[in-house]
C-alpha positions in Angstrom: -78.7 71.1 -112.6 -76.6 73.3 -110.3 -76.9 72.4 -106.7 -77.4 75.4 -104.4 -75.6 75.6 -101.0 -77.2 76.5 -97.8 -77.9 80.2 -97.4 -75.5 82.3 -95.4 -76.7 83.8 -92.1 -76.9 87.6 -92.1 -77.4 89.3 -88.7 -78.1 93.0 -89.2 -76.6 95.3 -86.5 -76.8 99.0 -86.2 -73.5 100.9 -86.3 -73.4 101.5 -82.5 -74.0 97.9 -81.7 -71.5 96.7 -84.3 -68.8 98.9 -82.7 -69.7 97.8 -79.2 -69.4 94.2 -80.2 -66.0 94.7 -81.8 -64.7 96.7 -78.8 -65.8 94.2 -76.2 -64.5 91.3 -78.2 -61.0 92.9 -78.2 -61.1 94.0 -74.5 -62.6 91.0 -72.7 -60.6 88.2 -71.2 -63.6 86.1 -70.4 -63.6 83.0 -72.6 -67.4 82.6 -72.6 -68.0 86.3 -73.4 -65.6 86.0 -76.3 -67.3 83.0 -77.9 -70.7 84.8 -77.8 -69.2 88.0 -79.3 -67.4 85.9 -81.9 -70.6 84.2 -82.9 -72.3 87.6 -83.4 -69.4 88.9 -85.4 -69.4 85.9 -87.7 -73.2 86.1 -88.2 -72.9 89.9 -88.9 -70.3 89.3 -91.6 -72.8 87.4 -93.8 -70.1 84.8 -94.8 -71.2 81.8 -92.8 -74.2 79.5 -92.3 -75.7 78.5 -89.0 -73.9 75.2 -89.2 -70.5 76.8 -90.0 -70.7 79.2 -87.0 -71.8 76.3 -84.8 -68.7 74.4 -85.7 -66.4 77.4 -85.2 -67.6 78.3 -81.7 -68.4 74.7 -80.8 -72.0 75.5 -79.8 -75.3 74.1 -81.1 -77.5 76.1 -83.5 -80.1 76.3 -80.8 -77.7 78.0 -78.5 -76.7 80.4 -81.2 -80.3 81.4 -81.8 -80.7 81.9 -78.0 -77.7 84.2 -78.0 -79.1 86.2 -81.0 -82.5 86.5 -79.3 -80.7 87.9 -76.2 -78.9 90.4 -78.3 -82.1 91.5 -80.0 -83.9 91.8 -76.7 -81.2 93.4 -74.5 -78.4 94.5 -76.7 -74.8 93.6 -76.0 -75.4 93.6 -72.2 -78.2 91.2 -72.7 -76.1 88.9 -74.9 -73.4 88.7 -72.2 -75.6 88.3 -69.2 -75.3 84.8 -67.7 -77.0 82.9 -64.9 -76.7 79.3 -63.7 -79.6 77.0 -64.5 -80.9 77.2 -60.9 -80.2 80.9 -60.4 -77.5 80.3 -57.8 -73.9 81.6 -58.3 -71.2 79.2 -59.3 -69.1 77.7 -56.5 -66.1 79.1 -58.4 -67.5 82.7 -58.0 -66.3 82.6 -54.4 -63.6 85.3 -54.2 -61.6 83.2 -51.7 -61.4 80.3 -54.1 -60.3 82.6 -57.0 -57.6 84.3 -54.8 -56.2 80.9 -53.9 -56.3 79.8 -57.5 -54.4 83.0 -58.6 -51.8 82.5 -55.9 -51.2 78.9 -57.1 -51.0 80.0 -60.8 -48.5 82.8 -59.8 -46.3 80.2 -58.2 -46.7 77.5 -60.9 -48.2 75.0 -58.5 -49.9 72.7 -61.0 -48.4 71.0 -64.0 -51.6 69.5 -65.4 -55.4 69.8 -65.4 -55.8 66.6 -63.2 -53.5 68.1 -60.5 -55.7 71.3 -60.4 -58.9 69.3 -60.3 -57.6 67.1 -57.4 -56.5 70.3 -55.5 -59.9 71.9 -55.9 -61.8 68.8 -54.8 -59.5 68.1 -51.8 -59.4 71.7 -50.5 -62.8 73.1 -51.4 -64.9 70.1 -52.3 -65.4 71.5 -55.9 -65.6 69.0 -58.7 -65.3 70.5 -62.2 -65.3 69.0 -65.6 -62.2 69.7 -67.8 -64.0 72.2 -69.9 -65.0 74.2 -66.8 -61.4 74.1 -65.5 -60.0 75.4 -68.7 -62.6 78.2 -68.7 -61.5 79.3 -65.2 -57.9 79.0 -66.1 -58.5 81.4 -69.0 -60.7 83.7 -67.0 -57.9 84.1 -64.4 -55.3 84.7 -67.1 -53.6 81.3 -66.6 -51.1 80.1 -69.2 -48.9 77.0 -69.6 -45.3 78.1 -69.1 -41.9 76.6 -68.8 -40.5 77.9 -65.4 -37.1 79.6 -65.2 -34.9 77.7 -62.8 -33.5 79.8 -59.9 -30.7 78.6 -57.7 -31.7 77.9 -54.1 -28.9 80.1 -52.8 -29.9 83.2 -54.8 -30.3 86.4 -52.8 -33.3 88.2 -54.2 -32.5 91.3 -52.3 -29.0 91.5 -53.6 -30.2 91.1 -57.2 -32.8 93.8 -56.8 -30.3 96.1 -55.1 -27.8 95.6 -58.0 -30.4 96.8 -60.5 -31.4 99.7 -58.4 -27.9 100.9 -57.5 -25.8 100.1 -60.5 -25.3 103.8 -61.4 -23.7 104.3 -57.9 -21.4 101.4 -58.5 -20.3 102.8 -61.9 -19.7 106.2 -60.4 -17.6 104.7 -57.5 -15.1 103.4 -60.1 -13.7 107.0 -60.3 -12.9 106.7 -64.0 -10.5 109.4 -65.4 -12.2 112.6 -66.4 -12.5 113.3 -70.1 -12.0 109.6 -71.2 -14.8 107.9 -73.2 -16.3 105.0 -71.2 -17.8 101.8 -72.7 -19.9 99.5 -70.5 -19.9 95.8 -71.3 -21.7 92.7 -70.0 -19.6 89.6 -70.5 -20.2 85.8 -70.2 -19.0 82.5 -71.6 -20.8 79.6 -73.4 -19.7 76.0 -73.7 -20.2 74.1 -77.0 -19.1 70.6 -78.0 -19.5 67.5 -80.0 -22.0 66.1 -77.6 -25.3 66.6 -79.5 -28.4 68.1 -77.9 -31.9 68.4 -79.1 -34.5 71.1 -79.2 -38.1 71.1 -80.2 -38.9 71.6 -83.9 -41.9 71.7 -86.1 -43.3 68.5 -87.5 -46.4 66.8 -88.9 -49.1 65.5 -86.6 -49.0 61.7 -86.4 -45.4 61.6 -87.6 -42.6 61.2 -85.1 -39.5 63.4 -85.7 -36.2 61.5 -85.3 -32.8 63.2 -85.0 -29.4 61.6 -84.9 -27.2 62.4 -81.9 -23.7 61.5 -80.7 -22.1 61.3 -77.3 -18.6 62.7 -77.8 -17.1 64.7 -74.9 -15.0 67.3 -76.6 -15.7 70.9 -75.7 -14.8 74.5 -76.6 -15.9 77.8 -75.1 -16.8 81.2 -76.6 -16.3 84.3 -74.6 -18.7 87.2 -75.5 -19.4 90.7 -74.4 -22.1 93.2 -75.4 -21.7 97.0 -75.1 -24.9 98.2 -73.5 -24.8 101.9 -74.5 -23.7 102.0 -78.2 -24.3 98.4 -79.1 -20.9 96.9 -79.8 -20.0 93.2 -79.5 -16.8 91.2 -79.1 -16.4 87.4 -79.2 -13.5 84.9 -79.0 -13.3 81.1 -79.1 -11.1 79.5 -76.4 -10.2 75.9 -75.8 -11.1 76.2 -72.1 -11.9 78.8 -69.4 -9.3 80.0 -66.8 -7.8 83.3 -65.6 -5.3 83.5 -68.4 -8.0 83.1 -71.1 -10.3 85.5 -69.3 -7.4 88.1 -69.2 -6.8 87.6 -73.0 -10.5 88.3 -73.7 -10.4 91.4 -71.5 -7.3 92.6 -73.4 -9.3 92.1 -76.6 -12.0 94.4 -75.2 -9.5 97.1 -74.2 -7.8 96.9 -77.7 -11.2 97.4 -79.4 -11.1 101.0 -78.3 -7.7 101.9 -76.8 -8.6 105.5 -76.0 -11.7 104.5 -73.9 -12.2 103.1 -70.4 -13.9 99.8 -70.3 -16.3 98.7 -67.6 -17.0 95.0 -67.6 -20.0 93.5 -65.7 -19.8 89.7 -65.3 -20.4 87.0 -62.7 -18.2 85.8 -59.9 -16.9 82.6 -61.6 -13.6 81.3 -60.3 -11.9 81.9 -63.7 -13.0 85.6 -63.6 -10.6 88.2 -62.3 -11.9 90.2 -59.3 -11.9 94.0 -59.1 -8.5 95.4 -58.2 -6.5 92.4 -59.6 -3.1 93.6 -60.7 -3.2 91.3 -63.7 -6.0 93.2 -65.3 -5.3 94.9 -68.7 -5.0 98.7 -68.6 -8.2 100.7 -68.7 -10.3 97.6 -67.6 -12.6 98.1 -64.6 -14.8 95.2 -63.3 -18.2 95.2 -61.6 -19.2 91.7 -60.4 -22.8 90.5 -60.6 -24.6 89.2 -57.5 -24.2 85.4 -57.1 -26.7 83.1 -58.9 -28.3 86.0 -60.9 -27.7 85.2 -64.6 -30.9 87.0 -65.6 -29.1 90.3 -64.9 -26.8 89.7 -67.8 -28.2 90.2 -71.3 -25.2 88.3 -72.7 -27.0 85.1 -71.5 -29.7 85.7 -74.1 -27.1 85.5 -76.9 -26.2 81.9 -76.1 -29.8 80.8 -76.3 -30.1 82.4 -79.8 -26.9 80.9 -81.3 -27.7 77.4 -80.0 -30.5 77.0 -82.5 -28.2 76.6 -85.5 -26.2 73.8 -83.8 -29.2 72.0 -82.2 -30.5 68.7 -83.6 -27.2 68.2 -85.6 -24.1 66.1 -85.5 -20.8 67.8 -86.0 -17.5 65.9 -86.7 -15.2 68.6 -85.4 -15.1 71.6 -83.2 -14.0 73.7 -86.2 -17.3 72.8 -87.9 -19.3 74.0 -84.9 -17.2 77.2 -84.6 -17.9 78.0 -88.3 -21.6 77.6 -87.7 -21.5 79.7 -84.5 -19.5 82.4 -86.2 -22.2 82.8 -88.8 -24.8 83.0 -86.0 -22.7 85.6 -84.1 -21.8 87.8 -87.1 -25.0 89.9 -87.0 -24.2 91.0 -83.4 -20.8 92.6 -84.3 -22.0 93.9 -87.7 -25.2 95.6 -86.5 -25.4 97.5 -83.2 -29.2 97.4 -83.4 -29.1 93.7 -82.9 -27.1 94.1 -79.7 -29.3 96.9 -78.4 -32.4 94.7 -79.2 -31.0 92.1 -76.8 -29.9 94.6 -74.1 -33.2 96.4 -74.4 -33.9 99.9 -73.1 -34.6 98.9 -69.5 -32.7 99.4 -66.2 -29.2 98.4 -67.5 -29.2 100.7 -70.6 -30.7 103.6 -68.6 -28.3 103.3 -65.6 -25.2 103.0 -67.9 -26.3 106.1 -69.7 -27.0 108.0 -66.4 -23.5 107.2 -65.1 
């Protein structure tokens, strides 16, 4: 005898209600509204039983039936209407509390749910269960992020001013009329035999183990991205100093001898300064503000090319350089890859405008 499964739930909606449910599900950022709308969408599909929908949205079948009754009686607005059990507003509905919570999230004040719970209780006397905390974090668009470190000496005004007035800096170079100009952002990256690890995919319950070595032998790769047309130049060096930096600038100049080359880079001690008599011909320098690496798209390249050498042990620097060469090759072979890193934001726009 064939055993029959439980019948699927089929919630019949008119076309207008169906569209309204789909639209609100896509637009809302309220976690509790989304779970109610999701339950209705699942029920309307006719592919799930009550028990299956209950497991998906993590609500009892009794709660599901209550939601469907609200939808039937008051439409989508009735479905989404919520009140506390005693009719009083939640303590978290206080705009003052929400503003303080948003300010803390904007600054990355809390690293864990217990820290946030402790802060709410000490400051406002509010005690919330973990589920409620996660609900309010979601409602206020909170997300777990890794902060970007910023040096304590960074001048925010100088960094903002550089972005706003770069076109004036480029025009002040007074480049010769009629000569093609290429604008580069340049930087260096250290690599070596000292292994480093990065996160990787694994199986739950199985610890991932990677071999590492501590061997202090280093090399450097100089790199530059052309921000208008998308060219790229790279060169491996045994170290960094003014002579090696000049050699790399000479390589940039030789890549297009008929053009003027503007190089934007930081103020490291091994970088030449504007007006240095040792600069190759047709090279013009624009220094970045101090402690502002985010202004150079070249920094992004190093993060990309470190993936192939992470979690590995190399016996020689030549072996690492072979791997890095393969990772860098797409940048000098395809200008679209470079422009994808540079983007079409302030740097690309101001270089074009100049």
